[in-house]
C-alpha positions in Angstrom: -3.3 -26.1 0.3 -3.0 -25.6 4.0 -6.1 -24.7 6.4 -5.5 -21.3 6.6 -5.0 -20.8 2.8 -8.3 -22.3 2.0 -9.8 -20.0 4.7 -8.2 -16.8 3.3 -9.7 -18.2 -0.3 -13.2 -18.8 1.3 -13.2 -15.1 3.0 -11.8 -13.8 -0.2 -15.1 -15.4 -1.9 -17.6 -14.1 0.8 -16.1 -10.7 0.3 -16.9 -11.0 -3.5 -20.3 -12.3 -2.1 -20.8 -8.8 -0.2 -20.1 -10.1 2.9 -18.9 -7.3 5.1 -18.1 -9.3 8.4 -15.6 -11.2 6.2 -13.2 -8.2 6.0 -12.8 -8.1 9.3 -12.5 -11.7 9.5 -9.7 -11.7 6.5 -7.8 -8.9 8.2 -7.4 -11.4 11.4 -5.9 -13.8 9.5 -3.5 -11.7 7.2 -2.6 -8.6 9.5 0.7 -10.3 10.4 1.5 -11.0 7.3 0.8 -7.9 6.1 2.4 -6.3 9.0 5.7 -7.9 8.2 5.5 -6.7 4.6 5.1 -3.3 5.8 8.0 -3.3 7.7 10.1 -4.8 5.0 8.7 -1.8 2.8 9.4 0.7 5.5 13.0 -0.3 5.9 13.9 1.3 2.9 12.5 4.7 3.9 14.0 7.8 5.5 14.8 7.2 9.4 12.4 10.1 10.3 9.3 8.9 8.1 5.9 9.8 10.0 4.2 6.8 8.7 4.9 3.4 11.0 4.2 0.0 9.5 0.9 -0.3 11.2 -0.5 2.9 9.9 0.6 1.5 6.6 -1.5 -1.6 6.8 -4.6 0.3 7.8 -4.2 2.7 5.2 -3.7 -0.2 2.6 -6.7 -1.7 4.3 -9.0 1.0 3.7 -7.7 1.3 -0.2 -8.5 -1.9 -0.8 -11.7 -2.3 1.0 -13.3 1.1 1.4 -15.2 2.6 -1.8 -14.9 0.2 -4.7 -13.5 -3.1 -2.9 -11.2 -5.2 -4.7 -12.5 -8.4 -6.1 -9.5 -10.9 -5.4 -10.1 -13.9 -7.2 -7.3 -15.8 -4.7 -4.7 -15.4 -1.8 -1.6 -14.3 -3.9 -3.8 -11.8 -5.8 -5.1 -10.4 -2.5 -1.4 -10.1 -1.0 0.0 -8.8 -4.6 -2.9 -5.7 -4.6 -2.1 -5.2 -0.7 1.5 -5.1 -1.8 1.0 -2.8 -4.5 -1.3 -0.3 -2.1 1.3 0.0 0.7 3.9 0.9 -2.3 1.4 3.2 -3.6 0.9 4.8 -0.3 4.6 5.6 0.2 4.9 7.1 -3.4 1.9 9.1 -2.7 3.5 10.5 0.6 6.8 11.2 -0.8 5.0 13.0 -3.6 3.3 15.3 -1.1 6.6 15.7 0.7 8.5 17.0 -2.6 5.4 18.9 -3.9 6.5 22.2 -1.7 10.0 22.1 -2.8 9.1 22.7 -6.5 9.9 19.0 -7.6 13.5 19.1 -6.4 13.4 16.5 -3.5 16.1 15.0 -1.8 17.4 12.1 -4.3 14.0 11.8 -6.4 11.7 13.6 -8.2 12.1 16.2 -11.3 14.7 18.9 -10.9 13.7 21.9 -12.5 17.2 23.3 -13.1 17.6 20.7 -15.8 14.5 21.9 -17.9 15.1 23.4 -21.3 13.5 26.3 -20.2 16.1 26.9 -17.2 19.1 26.1 -19.3 18.2 28.4 -22.1 17.5 31.4 -20.0 
């Protein structure tokens, strides 16, 4: 295991023990990797998306550490949870964007015209 990997694991242990400053230290160590992952996730989004990769990383941080903080046993678990949080943020934003259109959003979502009530009417 490399030194940076050991450091991340140690920081995760400190966070689990309640050390608040360890969260900031952890983000300094993993920010570049999370930013790269966010960029890859954003590459599949629409061109005029209002969320930037940097903002996606920051929202994922809040999702992971504000409220009930993540209890990650190791770095692999942490990176998996962070990737899942970023994907969920993108899904939530897409759902909000589609909501005013009554579930018929460009390319995904539920199209009300295919419902049995609409077809039988």
